[in-house]
Structures are given as structure tokens and as C-alpha cells.
PyMOL Python script that loads the backbone (N, CA, C, O; Angstrom):
from pymol import cmd

cmd.read_pdbstr("""\
ATOM      1  N   UNK A   1      97.108 137.160 127.149  1.00  0.00           N
ATOM      2  CA  UNK A   1      96.702 137.115 125.758  1.00  0.00           C
ATOM      3  C   UNK A   1      96.148 135.729 125.426  1.00  0.00           C
ATOM      4  O   UNK A   1      96.767 134.724 125.775  1.00  0.00           O
ATOM      5  N   UNK A   2      95.019 135.659 124.774  1.00  0.00           N
ATOM      6  CA  UNK A   2      94.373 134.390 124.446  1.00  0.00           C
ATOM      7  C   UNK A   2      95.121 133.682 123.320  1.00  0.00           C
ATOM      8  O   UNK A   2      95.580 134.306 122.364  1.00  0.00           O
ATOM      9  N   UNK A   3      95.229 132.364 123.459  1.00  0.00           N
ATOM     10  CA  UNK A   3      95.880 131.572 122.422  1.00  0.00           C
ATOM     11  C   UNK A   3      94.920 131.332 121.270  1.00  0.00           C
ATOM     12  O   UNK A   3      93.712 131.204 121.472  1.00  0.00           O
ATOM     13  N   UNK A   4      95.466 131.271 120.054  1.00  0.00           N
ATOM     14  CA  UNK A   4      94.665 130.948 118.885  1.00  0.00           C
ATOM     15  C   UNK A   4      94.376 129.454 118.908  1.00  0.00           C
ATOM     16  O   UNK A   4      95.272 128.652 119.171  1.00  0.00           O
ATOM     17  N   UNK A   5      93.137 129.075 118.635  1.00  0.00           N
ATOM     18  CA  UNK A   5      92.767 127.661 118.626  1.00  0.00           C
ATOM     19  C   UNK A   5      93.507 126.931 117.515  1.00  0.00           C
ATOM     20  O   UNK A   5      93.653 127.443 116.406  1.00  0.00           O
ATOM     21  N   UNK A   6      93.971 125.720 117.832  1.00  0.00           N
ATOM     22  CA  UNK A   6      94.658 124.883 116.855  1.00  0.00           C
ATOM     23  C   UNK A   6      93.780 123.685 116.530  1.00  0.00           C
ATOM     24  O   UNK A   6      93.002 123.220 117.363  1.00  0.00           O
ATOM     25  N   UNK A   7      93.918 123.200 115.314  1.00  0.00           N
ATOM     26  CA  UNK A   7      93.201 122.000 114.882  1.00  0.00           C
ATOM     27  C   UNK A   7      93.617 120.834 115.775  1.00  0.00           C
ATOM     28  O   UNK A   7      94.809 120.624 116.001  1.00  0.00           O
ATOM     29  N   UNK A   8      92.658 120.084 116.279  1.00  0.00           N
ATOM     30  CA  UNK A   8      92.968 118.966 117.168  1.00  0.00           C
ATOM     31  C   UNK A   8      93.604 117.797 116.431  1.00  0.00           C
ATOM     32  O   UNK A   8      94.154 116.896 117.063  1.00  0.00           O
ATOM     33  N   UNK A   9      93.537 117.797 115.115  1.00  0.00           N
ATOM     34  CA  UNK A   9      94.122 116.704 114.337  1.00  0.00           C
ATOM     35  C   UNK A   9      95.526 117.046 113.845  1.00  0.00           C
ATOM     36  O   UNK A   9      96.469 116.302 114.114  1.00  0.00           O
ATOM     37  N   UNK A  10      95.678 118.162 113.127  1.00  0.00           N
ATOM     38  CA  UNK A  10      96.981 118.494 112.529  1.00  0.00           C
ATOM     39  C   UNK A  10      97.709 119.624 113.243  1.00  0.00           C
ATOM     40  O   UNK A  10      98.853 119.927 112.907  1.00  0.00           O
ATOM     41  N   UNK A  11      97.068 120.247 114.218  1.00  0.00           N
ATOM     42  CA  UNK A  11      97.620 121.339 115.017  1.00  0.00           C
ATOM     43  C   UNK A  11      97.830 122.623 114.223  1.00  0.00           C
ATOM     44  O   UNK A  11      98.565 123.502 114.675  1.00  0.00           O
ATOM     45  N   UNK A  12      97.207 122.758 113.055  1.00  0.00           N
ATOM     46  CA  UNK A  12      97.312 123.968 112.237  1.00  0.00           C
ATOM     47  C   UNK A  12      96.474 125.086 112.847  1.00  0.00           C
ATOM     48  O   UNK A  12      95.522 124.833 113.585  1.00  0.00           O
ATOM     49  N   UNK A  13      96.837 126.309 112.533  1.00  0.00           N
ATOM     50  CA  UNK A  13      96.059 127.479 112.938  1.00  0.00           C
ATOM     51  C   UNK A  13      95.559 128.162 111.688  1.00  0.00           C
ATOM     52  O   UNK A  13      96.229 128.029 110.664  1.00  0.00           O
ATOM     53  N   UNK A  14      94.504 128.845 111.665  1.00  0.00           N
ATOM     54  CA  UNK A  14      93.444 128.867 112.672  1.00  0.00           C
ATOM     55  C   UNK A  14      92.435 127.752 112.425  1.00  0.00           C
ATOM     56  O   UNK A  14      92.386 127.163 111.345  1.00  0.00           O
ATOM     57  N   UNK A  15      91.649 127.483 113.427  1.00  0.00           N
ATOM     58  CA  UNK A  15      90.560 126.510 113.314  1.00  0.00           C
ATOM     59  C   UNK A  15      89.405 127.181 112.589  1.00  0.00           C
ATOM     60  O   UNK A  15      89.058 128.327 112.874  1.00  0.00           O
ATOM     61  N   UNK A  16      88.815 126.455 111.650  1.00  0.00           N
ATOM     62  CA  UNK A  16      87.666 126.974 110.912  1.00  0.00           C
ATOM     63  C   UNK A  16      86.407 126.837 111.763  1.00  0.00           C
ATOM     64  O   UNK A  16      86.150 125.772 112.326  1.00  0.00           O
ATOM     65  N   UNK A  17      85.635 127.894 111.858  1.00  0.00           N
ATOM     66  CA  UNK A  17      84.375 127.826 112.607  1.00  0.00           C
ATOM     67  C   UNK A  17      83.453 126.762 112.020  1.00  0.00           C
ATOM     68  O   UNK A  17      82.689 126.127 112.747  1.00  0.00           O
ATOM     69  N   UNK A  18      83.524 126.571 110.718  1.00  0.00           N
ATOM     70  CA  UNK A  18      82.658 125.595 110.054  1.00  0.00           C
ATOM     71  C   UNK A  18      82.983 124.162 110.476  1.00  0.00           C
ATOM     72  O   UNK A  18      82.081 123.332 110.585  1.00  0.00           O
ATOM     73  N   UNK A  19      84.265 123.863 110.715  1.00  0.00           N
ATOM     74  CA  UNK A  19      84.684 122.492 111.029  1.00  0.00           C
ATOM     75  C   UNK A  19      85.186 122.337 112.463  1.00  0.00           C
ATOM     76  O   UNK A  19      85.770 121.308 112.803  1.00  0.00           O
ATOM     77  N   UNK A  20      84.973 123.319 113.284  1.00  0.00           N
ATOM     78  CA  UNK A  20      85.486 123.324 114.648  1.00  0.00           C
ATOM     79  C   UNK A  20      85.259 121.995 115.349  1.00  0.00           C
ATOM     80  O   UNK A  20      84.131 121.505 115.282  1.00  0.00           O
ATOM     81  N   UNK A  21      86.201 121.375 116.005  1.00  0.00           N
ATOM     82  CA  UNK A  21      87.526 121.849 116.395  1.00  0.00           C
ATOM     83  C   UNK A  21      88.625 121.528 115.376  1.00  0.00           C
ATOM     84  O   UNK A  21      89.807 121.516 115.722  1.00  0.00           O
ATOM     85  N   UNK A  22      88.243 121.272 114.136  1.00  0.00           N
ATOM     86  CA  UNK A  22      89.214 120.971 113.082  1.00  0.00           C
ATOM     87  C   UNK A  22      89.414 122.189 112.195  1.00  0.00           C
ATOM     88  O   UNK A  22      88.655 123.156 112.269  1.00  0.00           O
ATOM     89  N   UNK A  23      90.457 122.133 111.344  1.00  0.00           N
ATOM     90  CA  UNK A  23      90.720 123.254 110.441  1.00  0.00           C
ATOM     91  C   UNK A  23      90.073 123.044 109.078  1.00  0.00           C
ATOM     92  O   UNK A  23      89.921 123.994 108.311  1.00  0.00           O
ATOM     93  N   UNK A  24      89.689 121.801 108.771  1.00  0.00           N
ATOM     94  CA  UNK A  24      89.161 121.511 107.439  1.00  0.00           C
ATOM     95  C   UNK A  24      88.347 120.222 107.449  1.00  0.00           C
ATOM     96  O   UNK A  24      88.360 119.464 108.419  1.00  0.00           O
ATOM     97  N   UNK A  25      87.641 119.994 106.351  1.00  0.00           N
ATOM     98  CA  UNK A  25      86.895 118.745 106.157  1.00  0.00           C
ATOM     99  C   UNK A  25      87.858 117.559 106.166  1.00  0.00           C
ATOM    100  O   UNK A  25      87.543 116.497 106.704  1.00  0.00           O
ATOM    101  N   UNK A  26      89.033 117.749 105.567  1.00  0.00           N
ATOM    102  CA  UNK A  26      90.030 116.679 105.496  1.00  0.00           C
ATOM    103  C   UNK A  26      90.419 116.198 106.896  1.00  0.00           C
ATOM    104  O   UNK A  26      90.423 114.994 107.156  1.00  0.00           O
ATOM    105  N   UNK A  27      90.744 117.122 107.792  1.00  0.00           N
ATOM    106  CA  UNK A  27      91.124 116.742 109.154  1.00  0.00           C
ATOM    107  C   UNK A  27      89.955 116.113 109.903  1.00  0.00           C
ATOM    108  O   UNK A  27      90.145 115.165 110.666  1.00  0.00           O
ATOM    109  N   UNK A  28      88.758 116.628 109.694  1.00  0.00           N
ATOM    110  CA  UNK A  28      87.564 116.071 110.336  1.00  0.00           C
ATOM    111  C   UNK A  28      87.368 114.613 109.926  1.00  0.00           C
ATOM    112  O   UNK A  28      87.110 113.757 110.773  1.00  0.00           O
ATOM    113  N   UNK A  29      87.490 114.330 108.629  1.00  0.00           N
ATOM    114  CA  UNK A  29      87.284 112.970 108.132  1.00  0.00           C
ATOM    115  C   UNK A  29      88.444 112.047 108.518  1.00  0.00           C
ATOM    116  O   UNK A  29      88.228 110.866 108.789  1.00  0.00           O
ATOM    117  N   UNK A  30      89.663 112.573 108.545  1.00  0.00           N
ATOM    118  CA  UNK A  30      90.812 111.764 108.954  1.00  0.00           C
ATOM    119  C   UNK A  30      90.663 111.340 110.415  1.00  0.00           C
ATOM    120  O   UNK A  30      90.971 110.200 110.763  1.00  0.00           O
ATOM    121  N   UNK A  31      90.197 112.242 111.262  1.00  0.00           N
ATOM    122  CA  UNK A  31      89.980 111.926 112.667  1.00  0.00           C
ATOM    123  C   UNK A  31      88.873 110.882 112.826  1.00  0.00           C
ATOM    124  O   UNK A  31      89.005 109.952 113.622  1.00  0.00           O
ATOM    125  N   UNK A  32      87.789 111.035 112.074  1.00  0.00           N
ATOM    126  CA  UNK A  32      86.708 110.046 112.101  1.00  0.00           C
ATOM    127  C   UNK A  32      87.234 108.678 111.678  1.00  0.00           C
ATOM    128  O   UNK A  32      86.878 107.663 112.277  1.00  0.00           O
ATOM    129  N   UNK A  33      88.075 108.648 110.654  1.00  0.00           N
ATOM    130  CA  UNK A  33      88.673 107.386 110.205  1.00  0.00           C
ATOM    131  C   UNK A  33      89.473 106.711 111.303  1.00  0.00           C
ATOM    132  O   UNK A  33      89.436 105.488 111.439  1.00  0.00           O
ATOM    133  N   UNK A  34      90.188 107.491 112.078  1.00  0.00           N
ATOM    134  CA  UNK A  34      90.953 106.911 113.190  1.00  0.00           C
ATOM    135  C   UNK A  34      90.034 106.300 114.240  1.00  0.00           C
ATOM    136  O   UNK A  34      90.333 105.231 114.771  1.00  0.00           O
ATOM    137  N   UNK A  35      88.917 106.961 114.548  1.00  0.00           N
ATOM    138  CA  UNK A  35      87.950 106.395 115.492  1.00  0.00           C
ATOM    139  C   UNK A  35      87.391 105.082 114.955  1.00  0.00           C
ATOM    140  O   UNK A  35      87.285 104.099 115.690  1.00  0.00           O
ATOM    141  N   UNK A  36      87.033 105.068 113.672  1.00  0.00           N
ATOM    142  CA  UNK A  36      86.416 103.875 113.083  1.00  0.00           C
ATOM    143  C   UNK A  36      87.385 102.700 112.998  1.00  0.00           C
ATOM    144  O   UNK A  36      86.963 101.547 113.088  1.00  0.00           O
ATOM    145  N   UNK A  37      88.678 102.976 112.825  1.00  0.00           N
ATOM    146  CA  UNK A  37      89.690 101.915 112.776  1.00  0.00           C
ATOM    147  C   UNK A  37      90.051 101.411 114.166  1.00  0.00           C
ATOM    148  O   UNK A  37      90.691 100.369 114.303  1.00  0.00           O
ATOM    149  N   UNK A  38      89.648 102.137 115.188  1.00  0.00           N
ATOM    150  CA  UNK A  38      89.966 101.728 116.550  1.00  0.00           C
ATOM    151  C   UNK A  38      91.273 102.298 117.071  1.00  0.00           C
ATOM    152  O   UNK A  38      91.786 101.841 118.093  1.00  0.00           O
ATOM    153  N   UNK A  39      91.821 103.302 116.374  1.00  0.00           N
ATOM    154  CA  UNK A  39      93.057 103.927 116.843  1.00  0.00           C
ATOM    155  C   UNK A  39      92.842 104.691 118.144  1.00  0.00           C
ATOM    156  O   UNK A  39      93.767 104.824 118.945  1.00  0.00           O
ATOM    157  N   UNK A  40      91.640 105.189 118.358  1.00  0.00           N
ATOM    158  CA  UNK A  40      91.287 105.872 119.597  1.00  0.00           C
ATOM    159  C   UNK A  40      90.334 104.961 120.361  1.00  0.00           C
ATOM    160  O   UNK A  40      89.579 104.196 119.761  1.00  0.00           O
ATOM    161  N   UNK A  41      90.373 105.047 121.671  1.00  0.00           N
ATOM    162  CA  UNK A  41      89.453 104.255 122.479  1.00  0.00           C
ATOM    163  C   UNK A  41      89.133 105.002 123.767  1.00  0.00           C
ATOM    164  O   UNK A  41      89.969 105.732 124.300  1.00  0.00           O
ATOM    165  N   UNK A  42      87.944 104.814 124.248  1.00  0.00           N
ATOM    166  CA  UNK A  42      87.523 105.372 125.525  1.00  0.00           C
ATOM    167  C   UNK A  42      87.679 104.255 126.553  1.00  0.00           C
ATOM    168  O   UNK A  42      87.183 103.151 126.329  1.00  0.00           O
ATOM    169  N   UNK A  43      88.353 104.510 127.670  1.00  0.00           N
ATOM    170  CA  UNK A  43      88.553 103.458 128.666  1.00  0.00           C
ATOM    171  C   UNK A  43      87.223 102.887 129.154  1.00  0.00           C
ATOM    172  O   UNK A  43      86.262 103.624 129.375  1.00  0.00           O
ATOM    173  N   UNK A  44      87.183 101.589 129.316  1.00  0.00           N
ATOM    174  CA  UNK A  44      85.982 100.911 129.801  1.00  0.00           C
ATOM    175  C   UNK A  44      85.991 100.871 131.324  1.00  0.00           C
ATOM    176  O   UNK A  44      87.047 100.934 131.953  1.00  0.00           O
ATOM    177  N   UNK A  45      84.827 100.767 131.894  1.00  0.00           N
ATOM    178  CA  UNK A  45      84.685 100.648 133.341  1.00  0.00           C
ATOM    179  C   UNK A  45      84.506  99.173 133.676  1.00  0.00           C
ATOM    180  O   UNK A  45      83.716  98.479 133.037  1.00  0.00           O
ATOM    181  N   UNK A  46      85.228  98.703 134.661  1.00  0.00           N
ATOM    182  CA  UNK A  46      85.108  97.320 135.108  1.00  0.00           C
ATOM    183  C   UNK A  46      83.872  97.208 135.998  1.00  0.00           C
ATOM    184  O   UNK A  46      83.846  97.753 137.101  1.00  0.00           O
ATOM    185  N   UNK A  47      82.856  96.507 135.520  1.00  0.00           N
ATOM    186  CA  UNK A  47      81.592  96.400 136.258  1.00  0.00           C
ATOM    187  C   UNK A  47      81.491  95.145 137.114  1.00  0.00           C
ATOM    188  O   UNK A  47      80.438  94.882 137.693  1.00  0.00           O
ATOM    189  N   UNK A  48      82.575  94.358 137.206  1.00  0.00           N
ATOM    190  CA  UNK A  48      82.504  93.159 138.041  1.00  0.00           C
ATOM    191  C   UNK A  48      82.213  93.549 139.480  1.00  0.00           C
ATOM    192  O   UNK A  48      82.874  94.435 140.022  1.00  0.00           O
ATOM    193  N   UNK A  49      81.275  92.931 140.085  1.00  0.00           N
ATOM    194  CA  UNK A  49      80.948  93.185 141.481  1.00  0.00           C
ATOM    195  C   UNK A  49      80.005  94.346 141.714  1.00  0.00           C
ATOM    196  O   UNK A  49      79.698  94.663 142.863  1.00  0.00           O
ATOM    197  N   UNK A  50      79.537  94.988 140.659  1.00  0.00           N
ATOM    198  CA  UNK A  50      78.674  96.165 140.836  1.00  0.00           C
ATOM    199  C   UNK A  50      77.353  95.788 141.513  1.00  0.00           C
ATOM    200  O   UNK A  50      76.814  96.570 142.296  1.00  0.00           O
ATOM    201  N   UNK A  51      76.829  94.591 141.216  1.00  0.00           N
ATOM    202  CA  UNK A  51      75.580  94.163 141.857  1.00  0.00           C
ATOM    203  C   UNK A  51      75.753  94.029 143.370  1.00  0.00           C
ATOM    204  O   UNK A  51      74.879  94.434 144.137  1.00  0.00           O
ATOM    205  N   UNK A  52      76.885  93.457 143.796  1.00  0.00           N
ATOM    206  CA  UNK A  52      77.132  93.307 145.230  1.00  0.00           C
ATOM    207  C   UNK A  52      77.357  94.660 145.887  1.00  0.00           C
ATOM    208  O   UNK A  52      76.959  94.870 147.032  1.00  0.00           O
ATOM    209  N   UNK A  53      77.985  95.564 145.177  1.00  0.00           N
ATOM    210  CA  UNK A  53      78.207  96.905 145.716  1.00  0.00           C
ATOM    211  C   UNK A  53      76.872  97.611 145.927  1.00  0.00           C
ATOM    212  O   UNK A  53      76.658  98.253 146.955  1.00  0.00           O
ATOM    213  N   UNK A  54      75.973  97.489 144.948  1.00  0.00           N
ATOM    214  CA  UNK A  54      74.663  98.126 145.059  1.00  0.00           C
ATOM    215  C   UNK A  54      73.816  97.496 146.158  1.00  0.00           C
ATOM    216  O   UNK A  54      73.026  98.187 146.801  1.00  0.00           O
ATOM    217  N   UNK A  55      73.972  96.180 146.382  1.00  0.00           N
ATOM    218  CA  UNK A  55      73.171  95.511 147.407  1.00  0.00           C
ATOM    219  C   UNK A  55      73.760  95.685 148.808  1.00  0.00           C
ATOM    220  O   UNK A  55      73.113  95.349 149.800  1.00  0.00           O
ATOM    221  N   UNK A  56      74.984  96.208 148.891  1.00  0.00           N
ATOM    222  CA  UNK A  56      75.603  96.427 150.192  1.00  0.00           C
ATOM    223  C   UNK A  56      76.509  95.303 150.639  1.00  0.00           C
ATOM    224  O   UNK A  56      77.074  95.375 151.730  1.00  0.00           O
ATOM    225  N   UNK A  57      76.671  94.245 149.819  1.00  0.00           N
ATOM    226  CA  UNK A  57      77.552  93.138 150.186  1.00  0.00           C
ATOM    227  C   UNK A  57      79.030  93.510 150.078  1.00  0.00           C
ATOM    228  O   UNK A  57      79.877  92.886 150.718  1.00  0.00           O
ATOM    229  N   UNK A  58      79.337  94.510 149.281  1.00  0.00           N
ATOM    230  CA  UNK A  58      80.714  94.994 149.135  1.00  0.00           C
ATOM    231  C   UNK A  58      80.754  96.464 149.499  1.00  0.00           C
ATOM    232  O   UNK A  58      79.752  97.171 149.395  1.00  0.00           O
ATOM    233  N   UNK A  59      81.909  96.913 149.923  1.00  0.00           N
ATOM    234  CA  UNK A  59      82.101  98.330 150.180  1.00  0.00           C
ATOM    235  C   UNK A  59      82.917  98.921 149.043  1.00  0.00           C
ATOM    236  O   UNK A  59      83.606  98.200 148.321  1.00  0.00           O
ATOM    237  N   UNK A  60      82.837 100.232 148.887  1.00  0.00           N
ATOM    238  CA  UNK A  60      83.591 100.907 147.840  1.00  0.00           C
ATOM    239  C   UNK A  60      85.073 100.595 148.016  1.00  0.00           C
ATOM    240  O   UNK A  60      85.591 100.633 149.132  1.00  0.00           O
ATOM    241  N   UNK A  61      85.751 100.289 146.917  1.00  0.00           N
ATOM    242  CA  UNK A  61      87.169  99.953 146.949  1.00  0.00           C
ATOM    243  C   UNK A  61      87.406  98.461 147.080  1.00  0.00           C
ATOM    244  O   UNK A  61      88.546  98.009 146.975  1.00  0.00           O
ATOM    245  N   UNK A  62      86.371  97.697 147.304  1.00  0.00           N
ATOM    246  CA  UNK A  62      86.488  96.260 147.481  1.00  0.00           C
ATOM    247  C   UNK A  62      85.806  95.573 146.303  1.00  0.00           C
ATOM    248  O   UNK A  62      84.595  95.708 146.125  1.00  0.00           O
ATOM    249  N   UNK A  63      86.568  94.843 145.502  1.00  0.00           N
ATOM    250  CA  UNK A  63      86.009  94.125 144.361  1.00  0.00           C
ATOM    251  C   UNK A  63      86.486  92.694 144.371  1.00  0.00           C
ATOM    252  O   UNK A  63      87.658  92.433 144.645  1.00  0.00           O
ATOM    253  N   UNK A  64      85.620  91.781 144.084  1.00  0.00           N
ATOM    254  CA  UNK A  64      86.015  90.388 143.941  1.00  0.00           C
ATOM    255  C   UNK A  64      86.372  90.137 142.489  1.00  0.00           C
ATOM    256  O   UNK A  64      85.661  90.575 141.584  1.00  0.00           O
ATOM    257  N   UNK A  65      87.463  89.439 142.264  1.00  0.00           N
ATOM    258  CA  UNK A  65      87.822  89.023 140.915  1.00  0.00           C
ATOM    259  C   UNK A  65      87.704  87.519 140.846  1.00  0.00           C
ATOM    260  O   UNK A  65      87.484  86.864 141.865  1.00  0.00           O
ATOM    261  N   UNK A  66      87.847  86.962 139.653  1.00  0.00           N
ATOM    262  CA  UNK A  66      87.762  85.514 139.495  1.00  0.00           C
ATOM    263  C   UNK A  66      88.838  84.821 140.323  1.00  0.00           C
ATOM    264  O   UNK A  66      88.620  83.711 140.808  1.00  0.00           O
ATOM    265  N   UNK A  67      90.005  85.461 140.493  1.00  0.00           N
ATOM    266  CA  UNK A  67      91.092  84.884 141.281  1.00  0.00           C
ATOM    267  C   UNK A  67      90.743  84.812 142.762  1.00  0.00           C
ATOM    268  O   UNK A  67      91.239  83.936 143.471  1.00  0.00           O
ATOM    269  N   UNK A  68      89.889  85.727 143.243  1.00  0.00           N
ATOM    270  CA  UNK A  68      89.519  85.782 144.655  1.00  0.00           C
ATOM    271  C   UNK A  68      88.509  84.705 145.039  1.00  0.00           C
ATOM    272  O   UNK A  68      88.406  84.349 146.213  1.00  0.00           O
ATOM    273  N   UNK A  69      87.778  84.192 144.089  1.00  0.00           N
ATOM    274  CA  UNK A  69      86.682  83.269 144.399  1.00  0.00           C
ATOM    275  C   UNK A  69      87.145  81.857 144.546  1.00  0.00           C
ATOM    276  O   UNK A  69      86.336  80.966 144.807  1.00  0.00           O
TER     277      UNK A  69
END
""", "prot")
cmd.dss("prot")
cmd.show_as("cartoon", "prot")
cmd.util.cbc("prot")
cmd.orient("prot")
């Protein structure tokens, strides 16, 4: 049996097709507010050494840090 979709913000059922994946405008705006305040974050990728990796001076899994130099 398929589960009913829940609002990703307040976990209420059912999710409104108009505001999907939220149940209402309120939850949609509250979630946006959290993103804007920095409560949510997407992990950053460490790009140190990427130039050497692309040129072949480093192998995958091998990264130089400032401590190594």
C-alpha cells in the first residue's frame, strides 16, 4: 500500500498539489526562511589540489593540505 505524502516541513498529511512538497504556503515560506537564515546548508566540496589531480601530479585519494607542504 502506498504511503500518503507528508509535508517536508511540518510532516502534516496530505500534501497540497499546489504547494508540493509542502502542505501550505505557510510551510513553504517557513522552509524558505530557514534556507535564507542559513539553518540548512549543502556540504561544500574541498577543491584543494584539484589542479594537480587534473594535471596528473596527484592520484585520486591523494590530497596535499597546507600541513603537508
